All heavy atoms as a GROMACS GRO file, in nm:
protein
  461
    1MET      N    1  10.848  12.748   9.725
    1MET     CA    2  10.973  12.683   9.684
    1MET      C    3  11.078  12.693   9.792
    1MET      O    4  11.196  12.708   9.765
    1MET     CB    5  11.021  12.747   9.554
    1MET     CG    6  10.933  12.727   9.434
    1MET     SD    7  10.907  12.554   9.392
    1MET     CE    8  11.068  12.513   9.330
    2ILE      N    9  11.034  12.687   9.919
    2ILE     CA   10  11.130  12.693  10.026
    2ILE      C   11  11.203  12.560  10.045
    2ILE      O   12  11.307  12.556  10.109
    2ILE     CB   13  11.058  12.737  10.158
    2ILE    CG1   14  11.156  12.775  10.266
    2ILE    CG2   15  10.965  12.630  10.209
    2ILE    CD1   16  11.220  12.907  10.247
    3SER      N   17  11.152  12.453   9.990
    3SER     CA   18  11.211  12.323  10.018
    3SER      C   19  11.344  12.300   9.954
    3SER      O   20  11.430  12.232  10.008
    3SER     CB   21  11.113  12.212   9.978
    3SER     OG   22  11.088  12.220   9.841
    4ILE      N   23  11.370  12.360   9.835
    4ILE     CA   24  11.500  12.342   9.768
    4ILE      C   25  11.615  12.407   9.849
    4ILE      O   26  11.717  12.339   9.875
    4ILE     CB   27  11.496  12.395   9.626
    4ILE    CG1   28  11.391  12.324   9.541
    4ILE    CG2   29  11.633  12.385   9.559
    4ILE    CD1   30  11.411  12.174   9.529
    5PRO      N   31  11.601  12.530   9.895
    5PRO     CA   32  11.708  12.582   9.983
    5PRO      C   33  11.723  12.507  10.114
    5PRO      O   34  11.833  12.493  10.165
    5PRO     CB   35  11.666  12.728  10.009
    5PRO     CG   36  11.576  12.764   9.899
    5PRO     CD   37  11.508  12.635   9.861
    6LEU      N   38  11.610  12.455  10.164
    6LEU     CA   39  11.614  12.376  10.285
    6LEU      C   40  11.691  12.247  10.266
    6LEU      O   41  11.768  12.202  10.352
    6LEU     CB   42  11.474  12.349  10.336
    6LEU     CG   43  11.460  12.277  10.468
    6LEU    CD1   44  11.524  12.360  10.579
    6LEU    CD2   45  11.312  12.252  10.501
    7VAL      N   46  11.674  12.186  10.148
    7VAL     CA   47  11.751  12.064  10.117
    7VAL      C   48  11.899  12.095  10.114
    7VAL      O   49  11.981  12.020  10.167
    7VAL     CB   50  11.704  12.006   9.980
    7VAL    CG1   51  11.799  11.899   9.932
    7VAL    CG2   52  11.564  11.949   9.991
    8LEU      N   53  11.934  12.205  10.051
    8LEU     CA   54  12.076  12.242  10.042
    8LEU      C   55  12.136  12.271  10.180
    8LEU      O   56  12.246  12.224  10.210
    8LEU     CB   57  12.092  12.361   9.950
    8LEU     CG   58  12.056  12.338   9.804
    8LEU    CD1   59  12.066  12.466   9.726
    8LEU    CD2   60  12.139  12.228   9.742
    9LEU      N   61  12.064  12.344  10.262
    9LEU     CA   62  12.113  12.372  10.396
    9LEU      C   63  12.119  12.248  10.484
    9LEU      O   64  12.218  12.224  10.558
    9LEU     CB   65  12.028  12.479  10.464
    9LEU     CG   66  12.043  12.619  10.408
    9LEU    CD1   67  11.942  12.713  10.474
    9LEU    CD2   68  12.184  12.670  10.429
   10ALA      N   69  12.018  12.165  10.476
   10ALA     CA   70  12.019  12.039  10.553
   10ALA      C   71  12.126  11.944  10.506
   10ALA      O   72  12.187  11.875  10.585
   10ALA     CB   73  11.882  11.974  10.548
   11GLY      N   74  12.149  11.942  10.374
   11GLY     CA   75  12.258  11.859  10.321
   11GLY      C   76  12.394  11.907  10.369
   11GLY      O   77  12.478  11.824  10.404
   12LEU      N   78  12.413  12.036  10.370
   12LEU     CA   79  12.539  12.092  10.423
   12LEU      C   80  12.552  12.062  10.570
   12LEU      O   81  12.659  12.021  10.620
   12LEU     CB   82  12.543  12.242  10.398
   12LEU     CG   83  12.669  12.313  10.451
   12LEU    CD1   84  12.793  12.267  10.376
   12LEU    CD2   85  12.649  12.465  10.437
   13GLY      N   86  12.442  12.076  10.645
   13GLY     CA   87  12.445  12.044  10.789
   13GLY      C   88  12.471  11.896  10.814
   13GLY      O   89  12.541  11.858  10.905
   14THR      N   90  12.418  11.811  10.729
   14THR     CA   91  12.442  11.667  10.738
   14THR      C   92  12.589  11.637  10.717
   14THR      O   93  12.649  11.561  10.796
   14THR     CB   94  12.358  11.589  10.636
   14THR    OG1   95  12.219  11.618  10.663
   14THR    CG2   96  12.380  11.441  10.645
   15TYR      N   97  12.648  11.697  10.617
   15TYR     CA   98  12.790  11.673  10.590
   15TYR      C   99  12.877  11.724  10.705
   15TYR      O  100  12.968  11.654  10.750
   15TYR     CB  101  12.831  11.739  10.459
   15TYR     CG  102  12.978  11.726  10.429
   15TYR    CD1  103  13.027  11.605  10.384
   15TYR    CD2  104  13.066  11.831  10.447
   15TYR    CE1  105  13.162  11.589  10.358
   15TYR    CE2  106  13.198  11.817  10.423
   15TYR     CZ  107  13.249  11.695  10.377
   15TYR     OH  108  13.384  11.683  10.352
   16VAL      N  109  12.849  11.843  10.753
   16VAL     CA  110  12.929  11.903  10.860
   16VAL      C  111  12.917  11.819  10.987
   16VAL      O  112  13.016  11.790  11.055
   16VAL     CB  113  12.890  12.049  10.883
   16VAL    CG1  114  12.954  12.104  11.011
   16VAL    CG2  115  12.933  12.134  10.764
   17SER      N  116  12.794  11.781  11.024
   17SER     CA  117  12.776  11.703  11.146
   17SER      C  118  12.838  11.563  11.131
   17SER      O  119  12.884  11.504  11.229
   17SER     CB  120  12.631  11.697  11.186
   17SER     OG  121  12.554  11.639  11.083
   18TRP      N  122  12.835  11.509  11.010
   18TRP     CA  123  12.903  11.379  10.990
   18TRP      C  124  13.053  11.390  11.008
   18TRP      O  125  13.116  11.307  11.069
   18TRP     CB  126  12.870  11.327  10.851
   18TRP     CG  127  12.940  11.205  10.810
   18TRP    CD1  128  12.933  11.082  10.871
   18TRP    CD2  129  13.031  11.188  10.700
   18TRP    NE1  130  13.015  10.992  10.802
   18TRP    CE2  131  13.075  11.056  10.699
   18TRP    CE3  132  13.077  11.277  10.605
   18TRP    CZ2  133  13.165  11.010  10.606
   18TRP    CZ3  134  13.166  11.230  10.509
   18TRP    CH2  135  13.209  11.096  10.512
   19ARG      N  136  13.111  11.499  10.955
   19ARG     CA  137  13.257  11.520  10.968
   19ARG      C  138  13.294  11.548  11.114
   19ARG      O  139  13.403  11.516  11.157
   19ARG     CB  140  13.304  11.632  10.879
   19ARG     CG  141  13.289  11.606  10.732
   19ARG     CD  142  13.375  11.498  10.683
   19ARG     NE  143  13.512  11.538  10.689
   19ARG     CZ  144  13.616  11.458  10.672
   19ARG    NH1  145  13.596  11.334  10.642
   19ARG    NH2  146  13.736  11.502  10.680
   20MET      N  147  13.203  11.613  11.191
   20MET     CA  148  13.231  11.643  11.330
   20MET      C  149  13.200  11.523  11.420
   20MET      O  150  13.227  11.527  11.541
   20MET     CB  151  13.147  11.762  11.379
   20MET     CG  152  13.188  11.893  11.320
   20MET     SD  153  13.096  12.035  11.379
   20MET     CE  154  12.970  11.976  11.484
   21ASP      N  155  13.140  11.418  11.366
   21ASP     CA  156  13.102  11.300  11.440
   21ASP      C  157  13.003  11.333  11.550
   21ASP      O  158  13.014  11.285  11.663
   21ASP     CB  159  13.225  11.226  11.497
   21ASP     CG  160  13.194  11.082  11.527
   21ASP    OD1  161  13.104  11.024  11.467
   21ASP    OD2  162  13.266  11.024  11.614
   22SER      N  163  12.905  11.413  11.517
   22SER     CA  164  12.798  11.453  11.609
   22SER      C  165  12.673  11.380  11.569
   22SER      O  166  12.601  11.424  11.479
   22SER     CB  167  12.780  11.605  11.607
   22SER     OG  168  12.670  11.639  11.687
   23ARG      N  169  12.645  11.270  11.633
   23ARG     CA  170  12.530  11.185  11.594
   23ARG      C  171  12.395  11.249  11.611
   23ARG      O  172  12.309  11.235  11.524
   23ARG     CB  173  12.537  11.052  11.664
   23ARG     CG  174  12.654  10.970  11.614
   23ARG     CD  175  12.656  10.833  11.674
   23ARG     NE  176  12.774  10.763  11.630
   23ARG     CZ  177  12.785  10.634  11.631
   23ARG    NH1  178  12.687  10.560  11.679
   23ARG    NH2  179  12.895  10.573  11.590
   24PRO      N  180  12.367  11.318  11.722
   24PRO     CA  181  12.234  11.381  11.734
   24PRO      C  182  12.211  11.487  11.625
   24PRO      O  183  12.102  11.494  11.565
   24PRO     CB  184  12.236  11.444  11.873
   24PRO     CG  185  12.338  11.369  11.948
   24PRO     CD  186  12.442  11.330  11.850
   25ALA      N  187  12.313  11.566  11.597
   25ALA     CA  188  12.299  11.670  11.490
   25ALA      C  189  12.284  11.603  11.356
   25ALA      O  190  12.208  11.652  11.269
   25ALA     CB  191  12.418  11.764  11.494
   26LEU      N  192  12.355  11.498  11.332
   26LEU     CA  193  12.343  11.423  11.207
   26LEU      C  194  12.203  11.368  11.187
   26LEU      O  195  12.146  11.374  11.079
   26LEU     CB  196  12.446  11.309  11.203
   26LEU     CG  197  12.450  11.223  11.080
   26LEU    CD1  198  12.485  11.303  10.956
   26LEU    CD2  199  12.547  11.107  11.096
   27LEU      N  200  12.145  11.313  11.295
   27LEU     CA  201  12.011  11.261  11.285
   27LEU      C  202  11.909  11.368  11.249
   27LEU      O  203  11.826  11.351  11.160
   27LEU     CB  204  11.971  11.196  11.420
   27LEU     CG  205  11.828  11.147  11.431
   27LEU    CD1  206  11.804  11.031  11.337
   27LEU    CD2  207  11.796  11.108  11.571
   28VAL      N  208  11.918  11.482  11.317
   28VAL     CA  209  11.824  11.593  11.292
   28VAL      C  210  11.841  11.647  11.151
   28VAL      O  211  11.742  11.664  11.079
   28VAL     CB  212  11.844  11.704  11.396
   28VAL    CG1  213  11.767  11.829  11.360
   28VAL    CG2  214  11.804  11.656  11.534
   29CYS      N  215  11.964  11.666  11.106
   29CYS     CA  216  11.988  11.719  10.973
   29CYS      C  217  11.942  11.620  10.865
   29CYS      O  218  11.885  11.661  10.762
   29CYS     CB  219  12.137  11.752  10.954
   29CYS     SG  220  12.189  11.896  11.046
   30ALA      N  221  11.964  11.493  10.885
   30ALA     CA  222  11.924  11.392  10.788
   30ALA      C  223  11.771  11.383  10.782
   30ALA      O  224  11.715  11.370  10.673
   30ALA     CB  225  11.983  11.257  10.822
   31LEU      N  226  11.703  11.392  10.893
   31LEU     CA  227  11.560  11.391  10.892
   31LEU      C  228  11.499  11.513  10.824
   31LEU      O  229  11.406  11.503  10.748
   31LEU     CB  230  11.506  11.381  11.036
   31LEU     CG  231  11.518  11.247  11.103
   31LEU    CD1  232  11.476  11.255  11.249
   31LEU    CD2  233  11.437  11.143  11.029
   32VAL      N  234  11.558  11.630  10.849
   32VAL     CA  235  11.513  11.755  10.782
   32VAL      C  236  11.537  11.745  10.635
   32VAL      O  237  11.456  11.786  10.552
   32VAL     CB  238  11.581  11.878  10.845
   32VAL    CG1  239  11.555  12.003  10.762
   32VAL    CG2  240  11.532  11.900  10.986
   33CYS      N  241  11.652  11.692  10.594
   33CYS     CA  242  11.686  11.676  10.454
   33CYS      C  243  11.588  11.580  10.386
   33CYS      O  244  11.538  11.608  10.277
   33CYS     CB  245  11.830  11.625  10.439
   33CYS     SG  246  11.890  11.628  10.271
   34GLY      N  247  11.555  11.471  10.450
   34GLY     CA  248  11.461  11.376  10.391
   34GLY      C  249  11.321  11.433  10.381
   34GLY      O  250  11.251  11.414  10.281
   35TYR      N  251  11.277  11.510  10.482
   35TYR     CA  252  11.149  11.572  10.477
   35TYR      C  253  11.144  11.675  10.367
   35TYR      O  254  11.044  11.685  10.292
   35TYR     CB  255  11.115  11.637  10.612
   35TYR     CG  256  10.985  11.715  10.606
   35TYR    CD1  257  10.864  11.649  10.610
   35TYR    CD2  258  10.986  11.855  10.601
   35TYR    CE1  259  10.745  11.719  10.603
   35TYR    CE2  260  10.868  11.923  10.595
   35TYR     CZ  261  10.748  11.858  10.597
   35TYR     OH  262  10.629  11.926  10.590
   36ALA      N  263  11.248  11.756  10.352
   36ALA     CA  264  11.251  11.858  10.248
   36ALA      C  265  11.251  11.796  10.110
   36ALA      O  266  11.186  11.847  10.018
   36ALA     CB  267  11.373  11.947  10.266
   37LEU      N  268  11.320  11.685  10.091
   37LEU     CA  269  11.319  11.615   9.961
   37LEU      C  270  11.181  11.556   9.934
   37LEU      O  271  11.135  11.558   9.819
   37LEU     CB  272  11.424  11.508   9.957
   37LEU     CG  273  11.566  11.553   9.933
   37LEU    CD1  274  11.662  11.439   9.944
   37LEU    CD2  275  11.578  11.616   9.794
   38ALA      N  276  11.115  11.505  10.035
   38ALA     CA  277  10.983  11.444  10.015
   38ALA      C  278  10.875  11.545   9.981
   38ALA      O  279  10.781  11.515   9.912
   38ALA     CB  280  10.941  11.365  10.140
   39THR      N  281  10.890  11.669  10.026
   39THR     CA  282  10.794  11.774   9.996
   39THR      C  283  10.834  11.863   9.884
   39THR      O  284  10.761  11.956   9.852
   39THR     CB  285  10.769  11.859  10.124
   39THR    OG1  286  10.894  11.919  10.162
   39THR    CG2  287  10.714  11.777  10.237
   40SER      N  288  10.949  11.839   9.821
   40SER     CA  289  10.994  11.924   9.713
   40SER      C  290  10.927  11.888   9.581
   40SER      O  291  10.867  11.780   9.567
   40SER     CB  292  11.148  11.911   9.696
   40SER     OG  293  11.179  11.788   9.638
   41PRO      N  294  10.940  11.974   9.480
   41PRO     CA  295  10.888  11.941   9.349
   41PRO      C  296  10.960  11.822   9.285
   41PRO      O  297  10.914  11.765   9.187
   41PRO     CB  298  10.908  12.067   9.266
   41PRO     CG  299  10.934  12.176   9.362
   41PRO     CD  300  10.986  12.111   9.487
   42LEU      N  301  11.074  11.789   9.336
   42LEU     CA  302  11.153  11.677   9.283
   42LEU      C  303  11.106  11.542   9.330
   42LEU      O  304  11.159  11.438   9.292
   42LEU     CB  305  11.299  11.696   9.323
   42LEU     CG  306  11.370  11.821   9.274
   42LEU    CD1  307  11.507  11.830   9.335
   42LEU    CD2  308  11.380  11.820   9.125
   43SER      N  309  11.007  11.540   9.418
   43SER     CA  310  10.965  11.413   9.480
   43SER      C  311  10.913  11.312   9.378
   43SER      O  312  10.939  11.192   9.392
   43SER     CB  313  10.859  11.437   9.586
   43SER     OG  314  10.742  11.491   9.528
   44ASN      N  315  10.844  11.357   9.274
   44ASN     CA  316  10.797  11.265   9.172
   44ASN      C  317  10.914  11.204   9.093
   44ASN      O  318  10.912  11.085   9.063
   44ASN     CB  319  10.701  11.334   9.076
   44ASN     CG  320  10.570  11.369   9.141
   44ASN    OD1  321  10.528  11.303   9.237
   44ASN    ND2  322  10.506  11.475   9.093
   45ALA      N  323  11.014  11.285   9.065
   45ALA     CA  324  11.129  11.231   8.994
   45ALA      C  325  11.209  11.134   9.081
   45ALA      O  326  11.258  11.030   9.034
   45ALA     CB  327  11.221  11.346   8.952
   46ILE      N  328  11.219  11.162   9.210
   46ILE     CA  329  11.290  11.072   9.302
   46ILE      C  330  11.215  10.941   9.315
   46ILE      O  331  11.275  10.832   9.312
   46ILE     CB  332  11.309  11.140   9.438
   46ILE    CG1  333  11.400  11.263   9.427
   46ILE    CG2  334  11.360  11.044   9.543
   46ILE    CD1  335  11.404  11.352   9.549
   47ASP      N  336  11.081  10.950   9.320
   47ASP     CA  337  10.999  10.830   9.330
   47ASP      C  338  11.012  10.746   9.202
   47ASP      O  339  11.023  10.624   9.208
   47ASP     CB  340  10.854  10.868   9.354
   47ASP     CG  341  10.767  10.749   9.382
   47ASP    OD1  342  10.814  10.656   9.449
   47ASP    OD2  343  10.649  10.751   9.339
   48ALA      N  344  11.012  10.810   9.085
   48ALA     CA  345  11.024  10.738   8.958
   48ALA      C  346  11.163  10.673   8.948
   48ALA      O  347  11.173  10.561   8.898
   48ALA     CB  348  10.999  10.832   8.843
   49PHE      N  349  11.266  10.742   8.994
   49PHE     CA  350  11.400  10.683   8.992
   49PHE      C  351  11.407  10.560   9.080
   49PHE      O  352  11.462  10.457   9.043
   49PHE     CB  353  11.502  10.786   9.037
   49PHE     CG  354  11.643  10.735   9.044
   49PHE    CD1  355  11.716  10.717   8.928
   49PHE    CD2  356  11.701  10.698   9.164
   49PHE    CE1  357  11.844  10.667   8.934
   49PHE    CE2  358  11.829  10.649   9.170
   49PHE     CZ  359  11.902  10.634   9.054
   50GLY      N  360  11.348  10.570   9.201
   50GLY     CA  361  11.348  10.456   9.291
   50GLY      C  362  11.270  10.338   9.233
   50GLY      O  363  11.312  10.222   9.247
   51THR      N  364  11.158  10.364   9.169
   51THR     CA  365  11.078  10.258   9.108
   51THR      C  366  11.153  10.193   8.995
   51THR      O  367  11.156  10.070   8.982
   51THR     CB  368  10.944  10.314   9.056
   51THR    OG1  369  10.875  10.372   9.164
   51THR    CG2  370  10.860  10.206   8.993
   52GLY      N  371  11.220  10.273   8.911
   52GLY     CA  372  11.300  10.218   8.800
   52GLY      C  373  11.417  10.137   8.848
   52GLY      O  374  11.449  10.034   8.793
   53PHE      N  375  11.482  10.186   8.953
   53PHE     CA  376  11.595  10.114   9.010
   53PHE      C  377  11.551   9.979   9.068
   53PHE      O  378  11.617   9.876   9.050
   53PHE     CB  379  11.662  10.199   9.115
   53PHE     CG  380  11.793  10.144   9.162
   53PHE    CD1  381  11.906  10.155   9.081
   53PHE    CD2  382  11.807  10.086   9.285
   53PHE    CE1  383  12.029  10.104   9.124
   53PHE    CE2  384  11.927  10.035   9.329
   53PHE     CZ  385  12.041  10.046   9.251
   54GLY      N  386  11.437   9.980   9.137
   54GLY     CA  387  11.382   9.854   9.193
   54GLY      C  388  11.344   9.755   9.085
   54GLY      O  389  11.369   9.637   9.096
   55ASN      N  390  11.284   9.806   8.975
   55ASN     CA  391  11.250   9.720   8.863
   55ASN      C  392  11.373   9.661   8.798
   55ASN      O  393  11.375   9.546   8.756
   55ASN     CB  394  11.165   9.795   8.761
   55ASN     CG  395  11.026   9.821   8.809
   55ASN    OD1  396  10.977   9.752   8.897
   55ASN    ND2  397  10.960   9.917   8.751
   56ALA      N  398  11.475   9.742   8.783
   56ALA     CA  399  11.600   9.695   8.721
   56ALA      C  400  11.663   9.584   8.807
   56ALA      O  401  11.710   9.482   8.753
   56ALA     CB  402  11.699   9.809   8.704
   57LEU      N  403  11.664   9.601   8.938
   57LEU     CA  404  11.719   9.497   9.028
   57LEU      C  405  11.635   9.370   9.022
   57LEU      O  406  11.689   9.259   9.023
   57LEU     CB  407  11.727   9.548   9.169
   57LEU     CG  408  11.833   9.649   9.201
   57LEU    CD1  409  11.829   9.692   9.344
   57LEU    CD2  410  11.974   9.590   9.171
   58SER      N  411  11.506   9.388   9.017
   58SER     CA  412  11.414   9.272   9.009
   58SER      C  413  11.434   9.194   8.879
   58SER      O  414  11.439   9.073   8.878
   58SER     CB  415  11.270   9.318   9.022
   58SER     OG  416  11.181   9.210   9.010
   59ASN      N  417  11.444   9.268   8.767
   59ASN     CA  418  11.463   9.203   8.639
   59ASN      C  419  11.602   9.138   8.626
   59ASN      O  420  11.616   9.035   8.563
   59ASN     CB  421  11.443   9.302   8.524
   59ASN     CG  422  11.297   9.346   8.514
   59ASN    OD1  423  11.206   9.277   8.560
   59ASN    ND2  424  11.276   9.463   8.454
   60ALA      N  425  11.702   9.196   8.692
   60ALA     CA  426  11.838   9.141   8.684
   60ALA      C  427  11.844   9.008   8.761
   60ALA      O  428  11.922   8.920   8.728
   60ALA     CB  429  11.939   9.241   8.741
   61SER      N  430  11.764   8.996   8.867
   61SER     CA  431  11.773   8.873   8.946
   61SER      C  432  11.691   8.762   8.884
   61SER      O  433  11.699   8.647   8.927
   61SER     CB  434  11.725   8.901   9.089
   61SER     OG  435  11.589   8.938   9.090
   62HIS      N  436  11.608   8.792   8.784
   62HIS     CA  437  11.526   8.691   8.719
   62HIS      C  438  11.577   8.653   8.579
   62HIS      O  439  11.502   8.620   8.489
   62HIS     CB  440  11.381   8.738   8.706
   62HIS     CG  441  11.314   8.747   8.839
   62HIS    ND1  442  11.290   8.870   8.900
   62HIS    CD2  443  11.265   8.655   8.924
   62HIS    CE1  444  11.231   8.848   9.016
   62HIS    NE2  445  11.214   8.720   9.033
   63THR      N  446  11.708   8.661   8.560
   63THR     CA  447  11.765   8.625   8.430
   63THR      C  448  11.768   8.474   8.416
   63THR      O  449  11.774   8.398   8.512
   63THR     CB  450  11.907   8.682   8.412
   63THR    OG1  451  11.986   8.630   8.519
   63THR    CG2  452  11.902   8.833   8.417
   64LYS      N  453  11.767   8.429   8.291
   64LYS     CA  454  11.764   8.286   8.265
   64LYS      C  455  11.902   8.228   8.245
   64LYS      O  456  11.992   8.280   8.203
   64LYS     CB  457  11.679   8.255   8.141
   64LYS     CG  458  11.533   8.287   8.166
   64LYS     CD  459  11.452   8.256   8.047
   64LYS     CE  460  11.308   8.292   8.075
   64LYS     NZ  461  11.222   8.268   7.965
   0.00000   0.00000   0.00000
């Protein structure tokens, strides 16, 4: 369960580097945050949310 603390630290690093306007650090922190989220136990929930959101957008654009 190392990925949840890694997500929190990478998220904090992303915010700090964004506020400091440091693009290389922001890129690294965002990539680490994305990798940690993809390997976390929350990945199935994130995937289901994305699928549901995509279906909702698709159904909204096909209204009569």
